[in-house]
Structure formats: C-alpha cells, structure tokens
C-alpha positions, 0 to 999 in steps of 0.5 A: 258166437259173438263175444259182445253178444254173450255179455250179460246186461245188468239192469239198474234197479230204477229201470224197467225192461219189458220184452213183448213180441221181439220188442224190448222196451226200457223205461227209466228216469229219462223216458222210454225207448224201445228196440226191435230185435232181429229174427233169430235172436232170442232175449232171455230175462233172469231177474235183473240180468238180460242175455241174448242167444242165437241157435247153433245152426245159424251162428255164421249168419247171425254172429254180427247181429248178435253183438249189434243187438246186445250193444243197441239194447245196452244203449237204450237201457243206459240212455233211459238210466243216465243219458248221453251227452256230447260237447262241441268246442267252437274256436274262431274269431267271432264264432259263437252259438246261442239257444233261442227256444227250440233253435240253435243259432250259430255265427260261424263267419258266414254272411248269414247266421245258421239256425238249426232246429233242435230235435225232440228229446234233446237238450242243448246248452251253450256255455257263455264263457267258453262257447262250448255246446253240450247236447244231452239226450237219452237216445245215443243215436240222436245225440251223436247225429245232431252233434255230427250235423253241427260239426259238419257246418264248419269242421276245424281247419288244419292251419289255425284250428278254427271251426267246430270240433268235439271236446278232446278231439285232436286236430293235426296241424299243418305248418303254414307258408314259410319265407323263402330261405335263400343265399 
C-alpha cells in the first residue's frame, strides 16, 4: 500500500467534509471544493479523521492512485481552510505589473502590454514597491497554473536574471562575454 495513501487526514474544526457517491465535498471559510474518488478506493470518516483504503487484491494497480487521491483530498481541505498562494518576482528595467478589475496588466519589454484575465476564484495583488505579484485562492491547481502561465510570458534569462520568477527560485547565472586576453 502507498505510504502517503495510508496517512490520516485530520479535518479542522471549522471545515465540513461530506462523502456522497464517491464524491468528497469540503466546505470551509474560503468556499467549497469537491473531488471525485477513483473507483476501487474507499474513503472512511471516523470523527474528525479521514482515511482511504484499497482492497488487498488490487494493491498493484491502485497503489499510485491511493497516494494521489489522498494528496488531492488533503489539498481541497487545506484550500478551503487556509488557501494557497504563490508569489512571482518581476525583475527588469521598466518591467511592471498592475491589476485593473479582473485583468492583470503586464509591461515586460514587449512592444505591447500583456493583459491576462484573472480566473474566477483567484485574487491577484501587486506590491507597488517591489512589483511582486501574489496569487491567492482555495484551489491549489488553479493558483499554480495561473502562476505558471504568467511566468511563461517572460521566463528569467541566465545573464542578467531579468524576467519573471517564483519567489525564492534560484536562477543559475552564466558568465557573459569576456574580453580576449592576449599577449
């Protein structure tokens, strides 16, 4: 059996979890999310603890799904309780971002500004001093997907490091051209 799949999920006091027809629905302070459990995996709720089990005769085929299911359900419970966030840093001369309504406007050295629609359920905040873009939401997949979509527009380049990178991401720098040393 999967080591991650065997772990117990402790449900916080203010979060409500319902299991109905292989669909787990979590409701908390930040909204409601649901997840469909794959066939063969059985959820079991005991008080404020949630566990998942698989039949002994199908361990080989369901082992990977066991851990994945547990991780996805944990993420929806964590999302409706605390939420998720990703922070992107924008580095570069004249590079800036701002939020106007439900659009994120990026000026990244192109001949035109880049406008992105902010997906429903996400909040985007731009720090005016540092230019950092913070994406917050209850769905971990949506937060990470939108952050990756923004980063893909202008990934950091290896010489000066200008571009968009995740906060805390290390960019390996390359040495630039050097003058020809000669005799």
